[in-house]
N, C-alpha and C positions, 0 to 999 in steps of 0.2 A: 620596640619604636620601629626600626627599620622595616620589618615584617609588615607592620600596619600600615605603614607609608607605602609600601610595594603593593599591597592588595589594594588600597584603598584609591592608588593612583593609577593603578594597571589599564584601566582604560583610556587616559590622556594621553596626546600624542605631543612630542615634544615641539615649541613654537618654528613655524618654516621661517622665521627673520632669524632665530637664533640658529638652526641648519645653516643658514644662509652667511650668517656671521663666521662662526667653526669654517667653512667651505674656503671663506676669504682667507680668514687666518693662517690655514695650512697653507693656500695659494701663496702669499707671500713670504712664509716661511720657507717653503720648497723653492721661490724666487731668489730669496738669498742662497739656501742651499746648492744652488745649482751655481752661484758664481764661487762659493767654497771646493765645491767639486771641481770647477774648472781652473781655479787660478791657486787651489791648497789652500791649506790653513794659515797661508803666512797673509793672505788678503792682500795680496800683490797685483791690485788693480785699482782705479779709480775711484773712491769712495765718494765722493761727490756725485758721481754718475747715478751711481745706484742709491743714494739720497734724493735723488731727484726721479729717478726711476720708480722708487717704492708708491709713491701716492697715486702715480698716473696707474700702475698695475693693481692697486685697488680698485680704483675707478673699471677698468677695464675688466676685473674679473668681475664685479658687480653686473656691470652690463651683459655678460657672459651668462651668467648664471641666471639672471632673470630673465633673459631671452630664451632660452632652453627651458627652464624652469623645474630646473634639475633638483632646487632646494625644497620642492612642494612635496615631495614623495614622505611617505610615512616611514622612519629610519628603520623601525624594529621591522618593518616587512619587506625590508629590501630584497630584490630580485633582479632578474636579467634587465628588465625595460627599464629600472632605477641606474644600473651601471652602464647602460648604453644612452640615457638622457646625460651621463657625467661625461661619458666619452666626449658627445658632441659638445659639452657644454667646453670643456676642455680643449679640443680642437678649434672653437669659435675666439677662446682666448689667445690660444696662439697664433691664429690668424690674424687678430688683433696688435698682437706683439710684432710680429713679422711686418705690419702695415706701417707701424710705428718706425722700425727699422729702416722701411725703404724710404718712408717720407725724410727721414734725418738724414739719409745721405745725399736725397735728393733737395737737401736745404731748406723744405718746407718746413721744417720744426728745427728747434735748438738741437746741435750736436749732442747735447747731455743725455737724450733720449734715444741713441743710437745704442739698441740691444744687440749684442754679439750673437751671432747665427749658433753658436756652441749653447749660449745660454738658453735661446729659446728651447733648442733640442733637449736638452737636459731639462730644462724646466717642464715642457710637454710629458717624459718619459713619468720624471718624477709626481707630476700630479695625477696623472693616469693610476699611478700605483698607490699613492697614498690615500688620495679621496676616496677610490674604492673600498681599500682595506680599511678605514677609519668608520664607513659607513658598516661594513660586515663584523666590524670588532663591537661596536655599539649592539648591532643587532643581538651577537652571541652574549655579551654579557648582560645585557636586559633578562635576557632568556634563562641564562646559567643563575643569577641573582633569584630571578623570579620561580625559579624550579628549588633553590635551597632554601630560601625565606619565606616563601609564598606556601598554601598548601596545594602541592602539587601531586596529581595522580600520574602513577605510572603504568604505561599499556604498553602492550605488544602488538604489531600488526600482523595479521595473518594473510601473508599475499606479498609478495617485493617486486612486484611488476609494476606495470604504469599507474594502476590503480591505486596500489599501495605508496606511492609517493606522491600522487594527489592528495591521499588522506593523509599522509605525515604534513604536508603543507597545509592543508586545512585546519589541522589542531592544532600545530604550532602556531600558526597566524591567529589564533582565537585569542582575544583578550581579555575575555570574560571567564577564563577559565587557566589554570597553571596543569600542563601535561608535559610528563617527561615521556618521550618514546626510547622504551628500552633496548629495544630491535623489533626486527623483523622476523615470522619465522615463515618458511616455506617448505613444501616438498618436494621440490627442483632441487637435486642432488648438487645441477651444476653451479647453482646459485650460494649455495650453502661454505660458510666462512668469508663470502664478499661482504663489502660493505656499500650503504647506500647514504650519500652527506654524513659519513662516518658513523654510520648506524649500522651495527653488525647483524647479516643475516645467518640464523639459526636453522638446524634442521628440527622440522617441527613432531618428529618422534622423540626428541630430548625432552621436549618441555614438559614437564609431569610435576607434581606435588610440591618436590625437592627444588627444582628449577624456579617457581613460580614463588614460591618461599621464598628462596634464598635472593632474588631480584626484587621481591616486595612489590610485585605485580598486581596491580588493582583491577584492568581490564585488559581484555583483548579484543582488539576491532576487526572482524571478518571484511578483507579488503579483495575480495574475487569478484569481479565483473560477470556476467551471465551466469551463475553459478547455478546449477540445477538442485531443485528443492532437496530430492533424494540425496546429494552430496553435502547439502547445506547441514542436513539436518545430523546425518555420519559426524561433520566434523564437531555439530554445536553438541552432540550428546557428549563427546570426547572432554570439550572444553568445560563445558560446565560439571565433570566430574572435578575440576580444579579449583572449584570454588572462588571463581572470578566472576564478575561482571562481564557478559559476550554481548558484542554491539555488530551490528551490521549496516555497511552502506547502501543507500539505495541504487537502484537498476540507473544506469547512465539517462536514460531516458527521462528520468524524474529530477535527474539535476536543474539546479535554478540557473537558468542562462547558461548553461553549459556548465556550471562551475559546482563543485559540491562543496555544501555550505556546512558546517561543523555540525548546525541546528539538527541536519538531515540525519547523522549516524546516532541511531537509536537501538535502545535494548532490545536484540532479536527476540520475537514474538512466536507464540504457537503459530500463525496463522503464515508467518515467514518459512515453517517446516514441513508443512501439509503439501504433498506433491501434488501442486496443481499447478501445469505448463500456462502459459501467456496464451491469449484469445486471441487468434484472427479473424475479424469481422469482414463479412462481405458488405463493405460500404456503401459500395454503389449501389447494389441490389436495396439494402436496406434504405437508402437514400430516396431511392426512386418509388419504394413502396409505400415510403410516408412523408412524401412529398405532399404537399397540401392536401392532407387531410386530416381531419378532425378524430382525435382519438381519444376514447375513454378507458380510464383505466380507474377497475374498482379496487376497492383494498390501498388505497394510493397513498396513505399514509405509514401502511404498514412497510417492515424490511423490504421483502421485494418489488410491492408495487412503488412506495418510493423511489426507488433504484431506476425500477423502469421508468419512471416518471424522467430521471436526471436523465437518462440514456437516452430517453427521444427528443429532450429538450435539446439536445445538440444537433437535431433536424430540422429541414424546414418543412414542419408541420403548418397547418391553418388555425387547428385547435387543440388545447390538451384539457378534456373535462376528469377532473379528481374528486373522485367519489369513495368517501368514506364515514364510515359512522363515529370514530373516533374524535371529538372537536380539537382537543388541544393539539394530539400530533398532527393533524390535517393542519392547523394553525401553524406548527413550528416549520411543515413543509412549506406552506405557503410564503413563510419570511426568508425562509432560505432561498426559494425560487428568485423572490424579489430582489435580493441581496446578489444575486447573479446577474441580474440584469434579462432575466428570461420573461419574455411578453406573451399576450392570447394564451391566457390559461384561464379556467375558473374552478376552484376548490368549491365543492359541494358535499356538505353534512346530509346524511339519507343515510337508511338502512334497504340492504338491497332488498329485504322482504316487502316492503311497504309497494304494493302493486301499483298504487297511483301517483308514488312520489317517481318511481322510477320510470313512467311512461312519461311524464311531464318532462322528463332530463333527455330523455330520448327523442321526443316530440321539439323539446325547444334547440339541440344541439345536433340532431342527425348525424350521430356518430358515423364515420367510415369504418374503423377499427375498434374492436373490443376488447382490451386484454382483462380478463375476469383472477385477479388476486385474493380478493376477497374468502376468507376462509377460519374455521375454528381449525385450529390446528394440534392444540396439544391434546397428547395422547389419553393420560390420566382422567385429565378433566372433563373429556368427553365422554370416555368410559362412563363416569358419572352422571353425566347429563347428555343422554342420545338425543333425548326431543329439540335440544339447540343445537347440536350437531346437524342432526335433519334439517332444521327449520333454515340455517344458514347454506349450508354443502350441498342438501339437496334443492329446497324448497328455493333459496334465494338463487343457486345456477340457472334453475328451471325458469324462473321469471325473466333472468338477463337474457337467456337463450331463446327464450319465446318472444321478447320485445323486440331481441337483434332481427329476427326473421321479419316480424312486422314491420320492422323501420328500414329494411332492408339494408344492413350492415353488411358490410364486403366481406369481413374476418371475422370469427370471434376465438380468442387464444385463451384456452383454459388451463389455469396454473394447478396441477395434480402434486402429486406426490407419490415416493416408493412406497408408503404405506398402503396403497391403495392395489399392491400386485398382494395375491395370496393373502389378503387382508386377516390380521389375528383382533382387530379391535373395531371399537365401533367408527371412530374417526377415518380410517383406512377405508374403510365400507363404505362410507357415504360419499367420500370422495369417487370410489369404484363406480356408485351408482349414477354421481353426476357424468363421469365418462360415457357411460354407457349411453345417458340421456343425448348428450349433445351429439353422440357417435350416429343415435337412430335421426334425430333431426335432423342432420347432415343431411341425410339420405332424401328427405322428402322437401329440402329447402334449396334457396340459392346461395343463402350465406355458407359461406365457408367453415367449417366448426375445427378446431384443431386443439390436441390437446399435449401438453408437456409435462413431463414426467422426471423428477428429481430427487436426489435425499437430501440430506441435513444441509441447514446454511448456516456458514460460519458468522457468529456475532449478530445472529436474526434473533428476535424475541422470542425468547422461552428455551434458546439455544444453550447444548451445557457449558459453552466455553464461557460465557458472561457469566454462567452459575459458579464455575470453578474460581474465576477471579475473585466473586465476591467473596466466597468461603476463604480463600488464601489471605486477602487482606484481614479476614474476622480472626485468622490464626488455623483455621481446619475445624474438624476434619472434611477431605472433598468426601461427598458421595458418590459411589458407584452402584448400579443397580445388580449390576454379575460383573465377575472378573475375567468371564469371556465374552461380554456383549462388544460386537462391533457397530460400527456405521459407516457409513459415507458421507464424504463432506465437500461441500464446494463455497466458493467464498459469493458474498451478496453480489457486487459486481458482475462475478463471471455469469451466475444464475439468470441475473437480468438482462444481460448481454446475448445469452442462450433463446432466451424468453423470446425475445425481440426476433432474432434471427431463423428461429423455427417458424415465426408467425409470419414470415415475409416469404420464405422457401414454402411454407406448406399450400397444398391446394385442397385442402379440407379432407375430412375424415380419417388422419393420421392420428396416432400415438406417438410423440418424438420421446425419445430415450435421449437421457443427456449422457456422455460420458464422464462416471463420478471418481474415475482413477481407480486405486487399491482401498479397501475399506481399511479403518482404524480401530484397536483395539482401544477402547475408552480408559482402562484403567491405566493402559502404557502413555496413554495420553493425560491423565489425571499427573503421573509420575513425571512426564516432561515439563508441564506447567508448574511444579514444584520446583525444579531447577532451574527452570527458567526465572521465577521470583528468587534465584539466589539462596532457596532452601533445601530441606534434604529431607528425603521420604527415606524412614517414616520418624526419625530423631524428632525433626522440628514439625512438620504437619504428617497426619497419617490421613489414610482412606478406609473409610467404610463401606464396607458392602450391604446396602439396605434392601434387597432381593428385587426381582423384576416386579414393574407396579402394572396396574390393571391394564391388560390388551397388550403390553410390550413384546416385542420381538427380540428373540436373539442374535438374529441377524436378518438386515433388512435386502430386499430382493428389488431390482430394477426391470425383471420381467415376468409376467404369469408361465406357469409350467406350458401352457398351449400355444404360447408368442413366439415368433420368430423376429429376427431384426433384419433389415435392410439398410445399406451404407448409404449417404447422402454426401452433398459435395464437401458438407464440413464434415472432419474426422471425429469431432467430439459430439456430432449429432447423428443417432441413428432412428430409424421409423420401427416401429412394432407393427408387425401383421397379426394380427389375433382373430381368430373364429368370426369368420363376418357370416354364420348362417343362421345366427342369434334371430328369434322372431321380433322384431323392434314393435309390432302391436302390439303382442304380449308384453314386454318390457314395460312401455310405455305406461300400460293399463296396471301393472302394478305398481310404477312410481306415482302414478294418481294415487293409487290406495294406498300409498305409504304416507304421503302428505295429508289425505284426511285421517288416517290414522294417527298421524302423528296429534293431531287436535286432542286426543284422550290423555294424552300422557302417562302414556302405561307403557312402560319400558321393555318388559317381557314382549308386549305385544309388538311393538314396532323394530326389537331387535330381532324378532322372528321371522317380520316382513322382509327385512334385511337381509339376512341368510334365506331365504326364498329368492329373491333377485340375485344375488349372489352366493350361489351356491359353495366356492372356494371359501368363503369366510367362516373360518373357524375361530372360535373365541380361545384366548390364552391368557392364563392367569387373572380369569375374570368370572364375575357371579354369572355370567351370560353361558357357561360354558354347560351349565344345564340344559340350554336352551338344545346344545350339538347334541348332548347325551339322548333326549325325547326325540332328536330327530333320526338319531341312529336307529332306537329301538323303534320306533315305528318302519323306518326303512328295512330291517331287517323282517318285520312282522310281514310287511307289503310283499317281500320277495318270496316267504312262505307262501303266502295266499296264492302267488304266482305260480309255486312248484305244484 
């Protein structure tokens, strides 16, 4: 009964009038107690004076409390500000009492209201002590009863610094959930054994399964500001083995109005652990480049394209032209921008392969910059559908690039992929062909063509992390193609920001390589995601090795063998300098032939042409390996003839 009452009414606050009544009652009792302390329990004083003074004290107490507003604070959230307000109210009360004493001695009011100076001083001290103490008693009684009778979660806070103290305040002041902070854990030996608000600090090294079980701990909140991802990953690996929920506070910059809200304390996710340092953008340079420009983004509703749109919307552009053939996704993006108050944008449903449609768009809006993110990027699907990969990734890019030259676009930024480096699949090869085409086009046009190249993007459509999350929700198993397969990862905002940054710094003809950090072993990533879900591998969820898919590599690369990199002013962006001795006229003729051959929908024919254009394209785990064998035999025969 009591438990239900506590839970059902925990969100309600005591009436401010009830608080005022209790404060006045304490004040009146303290006034009587001051007389007892001053004259002793014999009550050797004029009782008649006290009888006249008490009603007056009630009135001036009410005036003092209402004047300062000390009764308006939420009692269970009492803090230093509330204590200060009580101090001010009591000071006003004593000043009014002193005014009564002076007025009585000057015969302005009856002698009966002459309060002795000693009584005023004792009353002042009693009020400060008892009113503040009563608030704290009510506060701690509330939380004690709530933690004992309610469904309380028992928590350890990792980090006994200022951030840990703020986290303690945030979770204990939350009325929606009963939380008991069992203790703080810290690595600093100088803090071990000390207490914060009566809560003991323990050495993080002694927190093991026995400690967790003995103290019945449900959650551990990592509250360390500016923690490096590598260090966070190490801490989380240790904590997740203890079979407890692990949560993390956001970065200080993300706090709401500079304050930590308990709703911001979230379970730690895989994105928090990947070693990606925050990006510092050259905002002034970007602002200057995008100012009053018409910016066209293709694939605008996709993972990268939509984030480029969001990032660009922060600047004072002239107009945003959002092109995508995915109607529903484009509608969702449109509604998002409208809800955020973004203006001067036009969503356009269009296929980049449609020459007339694309020309109408260029002619109408005359863009100054084009960010080309539209592409087919799923490796196994494109391996089975090479004709479609060429239509979008090569033919579509060619049409956009040609149109950019025709309509005097200032800059054309092409979003490529690490799979274009020494490609082993159709998708990567088509992206490499597109890179080659725009490189050649740059050499004979005023438009500055820029290529950006990076690896996998966390949370993007078709990426491994959303797949793993769905598989975990279904109870597993998680599917990994090979136990040793590794990939580079980058967050969607990071990739999009770097694309814009590279686009503004580029002078044309460059291939910008993004620093992807350390490659991640997918098998280890799968195990970590299982632990983050509160489950164990392999007892709760297993991992199934399915074998490499068609065209898939074990290890991704960012640079071709013949390429070198040069630094830029941004430490995460490098310039790839590949061999410039290619015969562009021959390359463009071959690409034209490829686009014509693609009309016949003969996979072997067009993949063979791809391999002719991109000699380093060697198929892996694919039916097109037979073409490589034929090419090798032909090469051997050719060498014999030459000999």
